[in-house]
DRENTORRO-401727 format. One record per atom (N, C-alpha, C): x, y, z; residue in three letters. Coordinates in steps of 0.05 Angstrom, whole numbers, plus 5000, padded with zeros to 4 digits. Example, Ala and Ser with C-alpha at 12.3 -4.5 7.8 and 13.67 -1.06 7.14 Angstrom:
# DRENTORRO-401727
526448865156ALA;524649105156ALA;526449345156ALA;525749555142SER;527349795143SER;525850015157SER;
This chain:
# DRENTORRO-401727
776503988068MET;776604108034MET;779704248023MET;780104188005GLY;781004287986GLY;781104537981GLY;784204677969TYR;782905057960TYR;782305047939TYR;781504847927PHE;780704887889PHE;778504917893PHE;777104797923ARG;774504757923ARG;772804997942ARG;773605137958SER;773605227985SER;772405507954SER;770905657981VAL;770605947977VAL;772906167967VAL;775006047994ARG;776806357983ARG;778306357945ARG;778005997950PHE;778405957904PHE;777606087882PHE;773906067896TYR;772006207877TYR;771906617878TYR;773406537916LYS;773606947906LYS;775106957893LYS;777906827895HIS;780206867878HIS;780306857854HIS;778206747841LEU;778506567811LEU;775806947800LEU;774507067823ILE;772807177810ILE;773807557816ILE;776007577823ILE;777907717830ILE;778907747806ILE;781407597804THR;782107557776THR;781207627747THR;779307517747VAL;777207487728VAL;776607867712VAL;775507957734ILE;774608187739ILE;777208417729ILE;779208427750LEU;782908417746LEU;782808407721LEU;783008257698ILE;783808197670ILE;781308317649ILE;779108347648ILE;776408577646ILE;776908787655ILE;779308837670ILE;778509107676ILE;781509297659ILE;783309177669PHE;785109137647PHE;785709117624PHE;785908947602ALA;785408797578ALA;786109037569ALA;783809207567PRO;783509427543PRO;786609577544PRO;787809707578TYR;789009827569TYR;791909687557TYR;793009447567ILE;794709327550ILE;794709267525ILE;793009187509LEU;791409227484LEU;792309447475LEU;791709687487VAL;792509977467VAL;795510017480VAL;796210077499ALA;798509957496ALA;800509817471ALA;799709647471PHE;800909407450PHE;801409657417PHE;797709647417LEU;798109857392LEU;800210077390LEU;799510247405PHE;801910427401PHE;804310467407PHE;806010157417ARG;808310097415ARG;809310087391ARG;806809927371SER;808209767347SER;807210037332SER;806010237337ASN;805710487317ASN;807510587326ASN;809810687346LEU;811410907346LEU;813010607314LEU;813710377337LEU;815810187315LEU;816010277282LEU;812510207276LEU;813510397244LEU;813810637234LEU;812910897262LYS;814311047249LYS;818211057254LYS;818310937270GLU;821510927273GLU;822910777254GLU;821710487234GLN;822110407198GLN;821410727196GLN;819410717180LEU;819010977161LEU;821911237162LEU;821211267184HIS;824211417191HIS;826811497190HIS;827811227185SER;830411167196SER;831411267180SER;834011437185ALA;836311597179ALA;837911487148ALA;837211087143ASP;837411057126ASP;835210857103ASP;833810927109ASN;831410897090ASN;831010687092ASN;831010527110SER;830810207108SER;828210147122SER;825910197096LEU;823410187107LEU;823309797096LEU;822309687124ASP;820309397117ASP;815909617112ASP;817409597082TYR;815809587068TYR;811709357075TYR;813409147079THR;811408967088THR;808708997114THR;811209197124SER;809209267157SER;807509607147SER;808809707122VAL;806709937114VAL;803909947094VAL;804909637085PHE;801809577078PHE;802809237069PHE;801209067059SER;800608877058SER;801008837025SER;801808707013LEU;803108756976LEU;802308486970LEU;800308286994ASP;798508106977ASP;795108256976ASP;794508446991SER;792008497004SER;792408576968SER;793408866947ILE;793208956926ILE;794008976908ILE;792508976887ILE;793008906865ILE;795209026847ILE;796908846839MET;799209056828MET;798508896781MET;798208936777PRO;797708966755PRO;799208886738PRO;800608666716SER;802708746701SER;802208906681SER;800008876675VAL;800309136641VAL;797109286657VAL;797109476652VAL;795609676657VAL;794309736620VAL;792009646619SER;792709586590SER;790709846589SER;788710036582SER;788010316603SER;788610486612SER;789810816627PRO;790210826648PRO;787110966649PRO;786110906648SER;783010956655SER;780610726674SER;781710466666GLN;781310366688GLN;781210476727GLN;785110666723TYR;783510776755TYR;783811046751TYR;783811186722TYR;782711586723TYR;781911626695TYR;780511806694ASP;780611906665ASP;781612106663ASP;783512016654LEU;785912276638LEU;783812586629LEU;782812496607ASN;779812706597ASN;778212996622ASN;776212736637THR;776512896660THR;777512956662THR;780612796677ILE;782513116697ILE;783613376674ILE;784013396665LYS;784813506634LYS;782413826648LYS;781113836661LEU;778613916637LEU;777614146662LEU;778314026696ILE;778114046718ILE;778514246724ILE;776514546725LYS;777614816725LYS;778314896757LYS;779415076757ASP;781115206780ASP;779015286797ASP;778714946824SER;776615076843SER;777615106865SER;780414886884LEU;781414876894LEU;783814996903LEU;783515236926PRO;787115326930PRO;787915216916PRO;789714926926TYR;792414826923TYR;792114766890TYR;789914806879GLN;790914926851GLN;790915106848GLN;792315256854LYS;793315606840LYS;795115516841LYS;797015366873LYS;799915396870LYS;802615286853LYS;803715336851TYR;805815326835TYR;806215386811TYR;803615526789ASP;804015566752ASP;805915456748ASP;808015396756ASP;811115196730ASP;810514876734ASP;809214876763LEU;808914576765LEU;807614436749LEU;807314596727TYR;805514336711TYR;808614236679TYR;807613936667VAL;809313786639VAL;806113736624VAL;808613676596GLU;805813736570GLU;806313286585GLU;803813296578ARG;803012996585ARG;803312846554ARG;803912656553LYS;805412426533LYS;803412246538LYS;802412116503ALA;801111916500ALA;803111686513ALA;800911516529PHE;802211266526PHE;803011076510PHE;805410956504ILE;805510806479ILE;805210436484ILE;802410376484PRO;802510016495PRO;805109906481PRO;805709706498SER;808309336492SER;806109256477SER;808808966465GLU;806008856445GLU;804708646475GLU;803208486485SER;803508386510SER;803508076516SER;806008036490ASN;807107726494ASN;809907866504ASN;811308216497GLU;814508266499GLU;814708276535GLU;816608166532LYS;817508206566LYS;819308456565LYS;819008536577ILE;821508936590ILE;821108846617ILE;824208956635ALA;824408906656ALA;824809296656ALA;823709366680TYR;825209686681TYR;826009616706TYR;828809716699LEU;829009766742LEU;829310036760LEU;828910126769THR;829310316787THR;830210286813THR;832010596817PHE;833010536848PHE;831310816860PHE;830410956884ASP;828711046917ASP;830711096910ASP;830411366923ASP;833111486953ASP;835111546942ASP;835711536926GLY;838911786920GLY;839611936910GLY;841012096917PRO;843012066909PRO;845011906936PRO;845911726939SER;849011576960SER;851911616954SER;851911476974SER;854611386968SER;854611206944SER;852911036942LEU;855110836920LEU;852310836892LEU;851211086890THR;850211166871THR;851711076826THR;853611206834LEU;856811286820LEU;857410986810LEU;857510756840LYS;858110486830LYS;856310306834LYS;853410416813ILE;850310276812ILE;852010406765ILE;851910706769LEU;852310786750LEU;853610616727LEU;855610556734ASP;858410406731ASP;858510076724ASP;856010066733THR;855509676728THR;853809786720THR;851609896715LEU;848609906686LEU;851609956662LEU;853410156652ASP;854610196634ASP;856210076634ASP;858409776648GLU;858609546634GLU;857509506628GLU;854109466630HIS;851509206622HIS;850709366608HIS;850909516579ASN;850009866568ASN;846809826585ASN;846209756600ILE;843009796609ILE;843010116628ILE;840410206611LYS;839410446623LYS;836710486645LYS;836610536664ALA;835610506696ALA;833410766697ALA;832410776725THR;830910976734THR;831511096758THR;832711256760PHE;833311346788PHE;831011636801PHE;828711456825PHE;828011756831PHE;827911846858PHE;828712136852VAL;831712256865VAL;831112376900VAL;831712476914THR;832012586939THR;832412786940THR;832813016953TYR;834013336954TYR;835213246976TYR;837813266961LYS;841113266979LYS;842413636958LYS;843213726977ASP;845414006966ASP;848713936962ASP;849513846984ASP;851913776974ASP;852613706951ASP;855113756942ASP;856813816917ASP;857813456901ASP;857413366913LEU;857913096911LEU;854412996896LEU;853113066911SER;850612976898SER;848713076878SER;851513366868ILE;850013556857ILE;850313406838ILE;853213396830SER;854813246818SER;853213006811SER;852512806825ILE;850712456819ILE;848612606804ILE;846712686809TYR;843812926793TYR;845112946759TYR;847712986762LYS;848913046725LYS;849112856708LYS;849412566735GLU;851712406728GLU;849612156712GLU;846812136726ILE;844512116705ILE;843112166698ILE;844712366679VAL;842512496657VAL;844612406648VAL;846912526647ASN;849312606614ASN;848912366611ASN;849612016636ARG;849511716620ARG;847611636613ARG;844911796606GLY;843111676594GLY;840211586608GLY;840011526635HIS;839611386652HIS;837311706653HIS;833811586663ALA;832311626681ALA;831611846695ALA;830312076708ILE;831712226720ILE;828212296738ILE;826712086754GLY;824712216770GLY;824012366800GLY;821512396799ILE;821712516829ILE;820812366844ILE;822012406876HIS;821812196888HIS;820212326915HIS;822012506938THR;820812606959THR;823912876962THR;822312946961ALA;825513266976ALA;826413157006ALA;824213107032THR;825013027053THR;824312617071THR;823112567044HIS;822212307059HIS;820312247082HIS;820312477087VAL;818212527127VAL;815312507120VAL;814712197125TYR;811412187122TYR;809812367129TYR;810012397155ASP;807112527176ASP;807112787158ASP;809312937140GLU;810013167128GLU;808913207106GLU;809712977087ILE;809313027065ILE;805813017065ILE;804512717070TYR;803212697069TYR;800712827097TYR;801212957098ASN;799813137113ASN;797113367099ASN;798313427077SER;796013377059SER;796213487025SER;794613517015VAL;794913586989VAL;797713866981VAL;797514097001ASP;798714306991ASP;801414287006ASP;802513997026ALA;804513977041ALA;805413707017ALA;803713567000TYR;806213446986TYR;807313516959TYR;805813776945LEU;806313926923LEU;807614126945LEU;808514216966ASP;811014386976ASP;813414166959ASP;812913956979ASP;815813836968ASP;816613756951ASP;813913666937PHE;814513616905PHE;815813836897PHE;814714056892TYR;815814356882TYR;819714316893TYR;818614356917LYS;822014316922LYS;825914076908LYS;824413906901ILE;826013776890ILE;825413706861ILE;823413746851TYR;821613776816TYR;823614146820TYR;823614176822ASN;826014566822ASN;827214506817ASN;829014356848HIS;832814246842HIS;833614146821HIS;831013916816ILE;833013806797ILE;833313976769ILE;830814026759TYR;831514326743TYR;833314386725TYR;834414646753GLU;834814826766GLU;839514676753GLU;839214436765ILE;842314266766ILE;842214146730ILE;839314096726THR;841013826712THR;838413966677THR;837514126684GLY;835514306663GLY;833214056651GLY;832513956671VAL;830513606656VAL;828513766675VAL;825813756655ARG;823413936679ARG;821513436679ARG;823013436705ALA;822313066710ALA;818413046706ALA;818412906691GLU;815012956681GLU;814112606707GLU;816112336708ILE;815612136721ILE;817112216749ILE;815312056775PHE;814912136791PHE;814711776798PHE;815311816837ARG;814811536849ARG;814011666876ARG;811511596891PHE;810611576916PHE;812011386944PHE;813511556960PRO;815311446978PRO;812911266996PRO;813510996986GLY;810910847001GLY;809210666989GLY;810210766954GLY;808910736940GLY;805511036942GLY;803910866923SER;801211096914SER;799711026935SER;799610776956VAL;798110706970VAL;797810636988VAL;798310807011ASN;800110717033ASN;798610767064ASN;800110617086THR;797810737111THR;797611027103THR;799911237113TYR;801011477116TYR;799811747095TYR;797911567070ASN;796711807070ASN;794111727058ASN;793511407058ASN;790711297058ASN;787811407062ASN;788211727074THR;785911857078THR;785912157052THR;789212157041ILE;788812317015ILE;790012286985ILE;790911996978TYR;791911936967TYR;790211936942TYR;788311996941LYS;786212016911LYS;786612356909LYS;786312546928GLU;786212806922GLU;788312896918GLU;790812626920ILE;793812736914ILE;794612716881ILE;792812416874ILE;793812266853ILE;792112396825ILE;790412676843SER;789012706815SER;790212886802SER;790613096836GLU;792713396826GLU;793513346812GLU;796113126820MET;797913046802MET;798512976772MET;796112846762LEU;794912766740LEU;795013066719LEU;793413156757ARG;792413416735ARG;793313706719ARG;797013606731ARG;798513686723ARG;801613636711ARG;799513416702GLY;800713256673GLY;803013056676GLY;803612976708PHE;806012806708PHE;804512646720PHE;806512346707THR;806012026711THR;807411846734THR;805811756756TYR;807011516772TYR;806711336773TYR;809011166787TYR;809510936773TYR;809910856799TYR;807810506802ASP;809410446829ASP;811010126821ASP;810509986826TRP;812909696816TRP;810809416836TRP;811009216810ASN;810609006809ASN;811808826817ASN;815108826828VAL;817708666836VAL;818008856850VAL;818508706879ASP;820008816892ASP;822508676903ASP;824208766904THR;827608536908THR;827708606949THR;825808766958GLY;826008616988GLY;828208896994GLY;829908846978ASP;832409157000ASP;831209347018ASP;828209317028GLY;827209587041GLY;828209377070GLY;827909157073LEU;827209037092LEU;830408987106LEU;829609097132LYS;833308997149LYS;834408767153LYS;836908657151GLY;837008317143GLY;838208267116GLY;837608427097SER;836708327063SER;839308257056SER;839408097052THR;842808107037THR;842707977007THR;844207856991LYS;845607826948LYS;842807616951LYS;844007416965SER;841407196962SER;837807336957SER;838907376980SER;834307446984SER;834307526976SER;834707786965ILE;834808026938ILE;834607836909ILE;836407736910MET;835507536881MET;833307296889MET;833007266911GLU;831007026899GLU;828607156901GLU;827907476920ALA;825707596900ALA;825207546877ALA;827607696866VAL;827607756832VAL;825907576822VAL;828107236823LYS;827107026814LYS;824807036820LYS;822707036847THR;819306946847THR;818507086839THR;817907366843ARG;816007486838ARG;816407576802ARG;817307576790SER;819107656757SER;816507346750SER;817107196755ILE;816206946738ILE;813007006733ILE;811907086761HIS;809407296750HIS;808507496723HIS;810007626709TYR;809107816688TYR;812207746672TYR;811107916645ASN;812607986621ASN;812708306617ASN;811908436637ARG;812408866639ARG;812008796672ARG;814708886680ILE;816308836707ILE;816809236705ILE;816909286726ILE;817309396743ILE;819009366771ILE;822009486776VAL;822409376792VAL;823809466815VAL;822909466838LEU;823609626862LEU;826909606874LEU;828009766879MET;830209736899MET;831010106901MET;834510056923HIS;834310356936HIS;836510386926HIS;837510666929ASP;839210596924ASP;840710836954ASP;841910776965SER;842410906989SER;845210697000SER;846510907031ASN;848910907026ASN;848910607050ASN;846710567058SER;846710247070SER;847110067053SER;844710067025LYS;845309877012LYS;846909786987LYS;848209746997LYS;850609456992LYS;848909356976LYS;847909076988GLU;847108776984GLU;845808996949GLU;844509156953THR;842509216916THR;845109256901THR;846809336915TYR;849809516889TYR;850009206875TYR;851208946893GLN;853008796892GLN;850208516888GLN;847908546881ALA;845908386874ALA;846108426841ALA;846308796842LEU;846008786808LEU;846408696782LEU;848908536777PRO;850008356767PRO;847908206749PRO;847508126786MET;846107896776MET;842207876779MET;842208126772ILE;839408156768ILE;839808246733ILE;841908356730ILE;840908456707ILE;841908196683ILE;842908066695ASP;843307766687ASP;841007586679ASP;840207536691TYR;837507386704TYR;836107576685TYR;834807796680TYR;833107836660TYR;833107816631TYR;836307936628LYS;837507766608LYS;836707486602LYS;838007366608GLU;837207096603GLU;834807026600GLU;831707106608ASN;829006986607ASN;828807226577ASN;830307336569ASN;829007506558ASN;828007786542ASN;827707866569TYR;826808176573TYR;829308346565TYR;828208476550ARG;828408836550ARG;828708826578ARG;831709076576VAL;832409176607VAL;831909466599VAL;829209696602GLU;829809876601GLU;828410096628GLU;828710396604LYS;828610626635LYS;826310786625LYS;824910836640LEU;821710906650LEU;821711306637LEU;818411206619ASP;818911576612ASP;816211576614ASP;814911826600SER;813111856613SER;810011686590SER;811311606570THR;810111406553THR;809411136552THR;811211206578VAL;810210846583VAL;808710726606VAL;806910626601ILE;803610506609ILE;804310446653ILE;803410626667PRO;804510476693PRO;803510316709PRO;803710126712ILE;803809996729ILE;804009966762ILE;801710106766ILE;798210186790ILE;798209986810ILE;799110156842PHE;797010036848PHE;794010056855PHE;793109836871ALA;789109906853ALA;787610116892ALA;786810296880TYR;785110386901TYR;783910176930TYR;783910196943ARG;783210106966ARG;780409956966ARG;778710126948ASP;774910136947ASP;773810186931ASP;
């Protein structure tokens, strides 16, 4: 009788199945733990090279091209009437701005807003020069830096007529999104820093990772409500250039812009301003030319622009 029909074979088969049943959960846990570590390494990398597709699936999030009324997502009148009933609402009594009325654009009007996250960097001045050459104004969502070059760049952004908004002081997701208090602490640090340097009280901001992401999924509604209560306006995006992906190139950035822009008349373009994003700077003239050739006005954001924001998950 052959091995495969013997009692010994079936005994070995049973033992193998039992071992698989015992160890499979441990292997799965180890795999998930390793995946989580890799994700955190991406989010906290020094050059802010963030693979946004690993934070959330853009396909699973509704990113409207035009928000006809912000009340689709929040009721501004209700938010204004909220009384100081939570401890964090008593923090930073100078962290308030006056909300301006949104100004709707024509439904068929084509507008593109170029936005840059994570600066200042060694490339910011080159980006500013390129924008000047094309007579374009853009929006910079900045982080906290206190070296002399960065301080001069904050001033240059404002002096050249661009919009400056708040991104984050630290860009450390675990800390920023640990609580509403932690978010306010981080926001206030960079908000006050920009005001002291430029004299601008920034009214617009962008959440690190977008308004809805893996790290803030338990408290994003509370953070959003508190920031709206204080008068600030946040902006996500509906065209991601993909420059946050490792290995992105000038060609891949342009392909992403062309592929994703065809769906919208109102566009907010996500780009990054950091030392490692030379491809973004190199692609910028082509991005500007693309929008001009396709009859888009290229403008900067301000708090009267109706936001493009990610839909809540539930």
